N, C-alpha and C positions, 0 to 999 in steps of 0.2 A: 390309926390305920392298921388293919390286920397284917401280920407278917405272912407273906406268900411262901409256902413251903414247896420246893420242887417235888415233882412226881416223876415216876418212871413207869413206862408201859411194861406189861408182863412179857417176859421173854417168849418168843415164838408166837406172839399174838397175830402177826402177819407173816407167815412163812413165805419167803420169796427166794428162789434160787435161779441161777442162770447156767445153762449148759447147752451142749449140742442136742439136736433133735434125734429121733429114732433112726433117721437116715444118715446121721453123721454130718448133716449140713449145718453150718453156723450162719447166723444172721446178725445184723446190727441191731442193738437194742434201741427201742423208742419208748420212753415213758411219757404217756399223755396225761398231763397234769390238769386237764380241763375237760372233765366228762361229767354229765348229769344223768346217770342211769336211773330208771325206775323199774321196779319189778311188777309182777302180775297184780299184786294187791293194790298198788297205787294206780296202775293202769285201769283196774276195775273201778276204783273210786272216781277217777276222772270221767269214765264213761257214765257212771251213776249220776254225777253232777252235771252231765250234759256238755262236757268239754269236747267230746267226740263220740261218734257212733261206731262201735266195733263191727257192726254189720255192714257198714259202708266202706268203700274203697278210701284209702289214704293217698295224699294228704287231705286234711279237712281243716276248716276254721269254724269259729262259733261267734256268738254275739259280742264277745269280748275281744275278737280278732286274735285269739290264740290259735296259731297255726301249728298243727301237729303232723308229723311224718311217721311212717312205719318204723323208721330207724330209732325213733324215740319211744314209741309205745310198745315195740316188740323187740326186746333185747336178744331173743334167740335169733332173730333175723339180722340184727346189727352186728353181733359179735364176730361172725365169720368174716364179714367185710373188714372190720377193724384189724383182724389178724392178717388177712390177705394184704392189707396196705401197710403192714409192718409194725403195728403197735404190739409191744410185748408186755406192757403193764399199764393199767389205767388208774388214775386217782379219782375217786368218786366224791362229788360234793354237790350240795344244793344250798349252800349258805346264803346265796343271794335271794333265794326264793322262800326262805323260812316264813317270813311274814305272810306271803301269799298262800303258802300251803296251809298255815294255821287259820287264816281269816276266810279265804275264799274256797279252798278245796275241802279241807277236813273239818272246818268250823269247830275247832277245839282250841284250847289254850296253847301258847307257845311251847310250854314244856311237854304237853301231850303230843304235839306235832313233831317235836324233836325225837321223842321216843319212838314214834311210828316210823319216821325216816331212818333212824338208827337200826331198828329191827329189819326194815326192808334192805338196808345196805348189808347188814350181816348175812342175811339170806342170799343176797347176790354174790357176796364174796365166797360163801360156801358152795354156791351153785357153780361158780367159775373159779376153782382153786388155782391160785398163782397168777390170776389175771387182773385182780382188783386189789388195790390198797385203798383205805378209807380215810376220809377227813371227818372230824367231829363238827357237825353243823351247830351253829350257835346264833343267838340273837345278841348282837354286841351291846345293846342298850338295856338288856334285862339280865342283871347279875344273878337272878334266881335260877337261871339255866346252867349256872356253873357246875353244880353236882352232876348234871347229865353229861356235860362236856368232859368232866374228869373221868366219869365211868367209861365213856367211849374211848378215851385215851388209854386208860389202864386196862380195861377188859377187852375192848374192841381193837386195840392196837392202832388207833388212828394216828396218822402221820402229820396232821396239821389241823388247825381250826379254821372253819369256813364261815364267813359272815358276809353281809351285804354292805355296799358302800354308803347306803343311806336308808332311812326308815321314815315312814309317815308320808305325808303329802302336803302340798301347798305351803302355807306359812308354818305348818307344824313339822315339816320335813327336817330331820336331824341327820348330820353326818358324823363321821367317826372321831371328830375332834370334840364331840360332846363329852362333858364330864361323866356322863352315864357309862361311857365305854372304858373308863379308866381301869376298872377291874380286869378287863380283858388284856390290856397292855401290860399291867403288872404281872398277871398270870403267865402270859405268853413269854415275856422277857425272862421271868424267873425260871421257867421250865425249858427255855431254848426251843420253843415251838413256833413254826412259821404260821402266820395268819394269812389265809387266802381270801382276797377281797374281790367280790363279784357284784356288779350292779343289780338292783332289784328289777322285778318284772316291769314296773312302770317307773321310768326315770324321772329325774327332775326335769320339768318343762314338758312332760308327756302330753299335756293338754293341747299343744300345738304341733305334735309330732306323730299323730295317729294316721296320717296319710302316708302312702308310699313306703310303709314299714320303717318310717324314720325313727320310731321309738327304739327299734333294734339297731339301725345303722348309725344313727347320730346320738340319740338320747342316752343309751346305756354307756357308750364310751365317754359321753359328756359327764354323766353322773360320776364315773370313776375319776375324771379329770378334776372336777370340783372337789371331790373328797380328798384326792391325793394332795392337791394344793392346800387344802385346809389342814390336813394332817401335818404337813411340813410347816406351814406358817404359824400353827398353834404352839410350836416348840415340842410336839409330842416325841419326836426322835431325839431331842436333846434331853428330855426327861427320862427316856428309855433308850439309851444309846445302843444296847444290844438287840433291840427289837428288830425282827425281820418280817416283812410283809411281802406278799406276792399279789400284784395288781394285774388282773386279766386284761385281754384285748390290747396287748402291747402297752399297757398303761394308759389306755384311753388316748386323749390328745395331749398328754403331758409333754411329749417330745416337741410338739408344735408350739406350745406356749411357754416352754422353759425359759427362753430369753426374756419374755415379758415378766415372768415371776422374778427373774434375777434383777431386772432394773427396778421393779416395784419394791423389792426387798431392800435394794441399795438406797433408794430414795426414802422409803418408808414414810414416816411423818416427821422427818428431820426438819427442824426450823419452824415447825407448827407449834404455836403456843396452845397448851391444853388440848392435845390430840384426843379425839373421841375415844371413850373407854371401850376396850374390846376389839378395836380395829387395827392397831399397829401390829406388824409382824413380830413374833416372839422367838423365831428360830435364830440360833447363834451363827450358823454357817450359811453360805450361799445355797439356795435351793438345789442346785445341781449336785452338790456334795452328797446329798442323802441317797441319791440313786446308786452311788458307788458303795454305800455302807449299809443301808437299811431297806431299800426297795428293790425287789425283783419284779420282772414282768414276764408274761408268756408271749408266744409268737403268733397267737390267734389274731388274724386280721386280713388274710388273703392279699397281702400287699408287700412286695419286696422293699418298697420305699419305706414303709412303716417299720419293717424289720431292721433295715439299715439304721434308721433313726434310733430304734430301741437299743441296738447294740452300741451305738455311739453314746447314747445317754447313760446306759447302765454298765457297759462293758460286756463282752461276750460271755463272761462267766456268771452273769446275773440275768440271763435270758433263758427260759426253759420252754420246752415244747408243750403246746396246748392246741387242741383242735375244735372243741365244742361240738364234736360229732355226736349225733343223736338228735338233739333239738334242731341242728342243721344236718341235712341228710347227706352231706359230703364234706370233705375238707382235710382228711388225713393225708392222702397222697399229695394234695395240692400244697399243704403246708410243708411236707417233707421236701418237695421240689423247690419251694421258695428258700428254705434253709440251705439246701445244696447250692442253689444259684447265688445266694448272697454270701455264703461262707465257703470259699474254695478250699480252705484248710480242713482236712479230715479231723484234726484234733479239735478245732473250734466247733465243727458240726457235732462231734460227740458230746461236747459240753452242753449244747442246746438239747440234743436228742435224749440224753439220760444222765450224764455225769454230774451236772450241777444239781438236778433234782434229787439224784441219789445222795449227794452230799448234804444238801440243806434239809431234806425231808428224812434223812437217815433210813433209806429204804433197804439197805443191806445187800445191794446188788454186787455181783462179782466184778471186780475191776479188770476187765479184759476188753479188747477192742472189738472183737466179733463174738457176739453172744446171742443166745435165745433162751427164753424161759424154760425151766425144767419141766413145766406142765406139758409141753409138747411131747415129752417122752411117753406119756401115758395115753395120748390120743391116737 
């Protein structure tokens, strides 16, 4: 096995500062860790492939039931709304969609798709200085994309690695407990880099979920749930105890099934002669333990019940703000309100809004209670 050498991003690759605006007004910082921006080039490619018609009013859908809103296709339209609703910094990622981008949209290799995505992200960051930090998108099961990931971390100043919770379809679908993903875990743990995990466009079980937008509402969180459970049960976090992953959408339904994972782990295949190969749990600790040490979640889910469960499952210092704004045409102020309703303590709110993401993603934001990005000074 090759020795994994730690890397370091170039200093100043992602300049971020926080200060008062030109009017002397201070604002609470909000770091949105769950954004999927696209620039004019990818929007044009989507129009070329027939995903939407730029001459017609939005929203639109197509034969694949891909629903697109102006907030997604038109970043110039979306950004003022994000600012008005309080977001001071966005983390850009499309790790969950890499396979779809390569196969269906761009019709190129995974490596070429990643390079196109990275170039688009770098242009977006330059276009909106101080408002975007980037993630290095990757295909978790294709180690040959590692040099592209390394370059995005070193030269692009990426703050995390973004991947999908599963790849493929049907009996060929593979999750992140696959041995093919081991390169990613070794690399991320060695370099102290968070891995951001987002479900793919079409989730496990999507073939029975295409009515009522259930692929989005039920399927994608379910994909995250299956993947999270498999990562724990495979002993992945025992092999890589320093590994940190961020599972979107409040961790899927993991909070709801955590008790069932616990009792299955305790029972395991104890007392069974010759247990079937590959099926017994391999994790050393109770499943709930890993949410306190290795797994973070975001608050995206439009549900105070879900946020309360996420906070209880992970601890308030392991829940970060995420909105999914853009593909979803609203959600920032709604999620801000949910955080404020669920967490009466200002200190706990600040952890969710920006302090935890600042710490784990090493964003370099100023540690003060009332802040706003320096980029407002020049606007």
